[in-house]
C-alpha positions as semicolon CSV with decimal commas, in nm:
position;residue;x (nm);y (nm);z (nm)
1;M;-1,788;-1,294;-0,265
2;T;-1,729;-1,105;0,069
3;I;-1,771;-0,730;0,073
4;I;-1,491;-0,558;0,271
5;P;-1,531;-0,218;0,405
6;E;-1,308;0,041;0,225
7;K;-1,099;0,146;0,552
8;E;-1,036;-0,248;0,571
9;K;-0,904;-0,253;0,209
10;I;-0,649;0,014;0,268
11;K;-0,530;-0,149;0,576
12;Q;-0,478;-0,485;0,383
13;A;-0,297;-0,312;0,105
14;I;-0,068;-0,138;0,358
15;R;0,027;-0,451;0,511
16;W;0,069;-0,623;0,181
17;M;0,283;-0,360;0,033
18;S;0,491;-0,345;0,354
19;E;0,566;-0,720;0,351
20;H;0,676;-0,693;-0,017
21;L;0,876;-0,390;0,046
22;E;1,050;-0,537;0,358
23;R;1,141;-0,849;0,127
24;N;1,272;-0,625;-0,152
25;P;1,306;-0,256;-0,044
26;N;1,422;-0,170;-0,402
27;Q;1,082;-0,243;-0,537
28;S;0,898;0,034;-0,708
29;V;0,650;0,175;-0,488
30;Q;0,453;0,270;-0,782
31;K;0,446;-0,076;-0,916
32;L;0,324;-0,209;-0,609
33;V;0,048;0,033;-0,588
34;N;-0,061;-0,051;-0,932
35;K;-0,065;-0,433;-0,830
36;A;-0,249;-0,344;-0,504
37;I;-0,526;-0,175;-0,697
38;F;-0,611;-0,490;-0,862
39;E;-0,531;-0,719;-0,567
40;F;-0,764;-0,515;-0,325
41;D;-1,014;-0,352;-0,581
42;L;-0,903;0,012;-0,494
43;S;-1,021;0,331;-0,627
44;P;-0,813;0,614;-0,773
45;V;-0,818;0,801;-0,437
46;D;-0,694;0,493;-0,244
47;A;-0,411;0,424;-0,486
48;E;-0,314;0,800;-0,443
49;F;-0,325;0,764;-0,072
50;L;-0,107;0,448;-0,083
51;T;0,147;0,644;-0,290
52;R;0,158;0,921;-0,065
53;F;0,179;0,712;0,239
54;F;0,471;0,510;0,151
55;H;0,648;0,801;-0,014
56;E;0,607;0,980;0,298
57;R;0,753;0,704;0,501
58;A;1,050;0,665;0,258
59;T;1,112;1,040;0,293
60;S;1,109;1,031;0,693
61;G;1,295;0,710;0,706
62;Q;1,043;0,504;0,852
63;R;1,050;0,143;0,704
64;H;0,742;-0,008;0,896
65;P;0,421;0,167;0,885
66;S;0,212;0,123;1,173
67;L;-0,166;0,068;1,164
């Protein structure tokens, strides 16, 4: 098993969620965050970050987050 640095896990999760939201923009961000927790072995703090990150992007009208 490869150990991935925490920062890289978040980047991968953002990319993964962005791809899913691009394919289906009506998906629930919270449901995707819940899937990402298990997919990328994220901590509760990471999950909170993802939730805020995508909700802030949605309210600002930005669809494609940049890394």
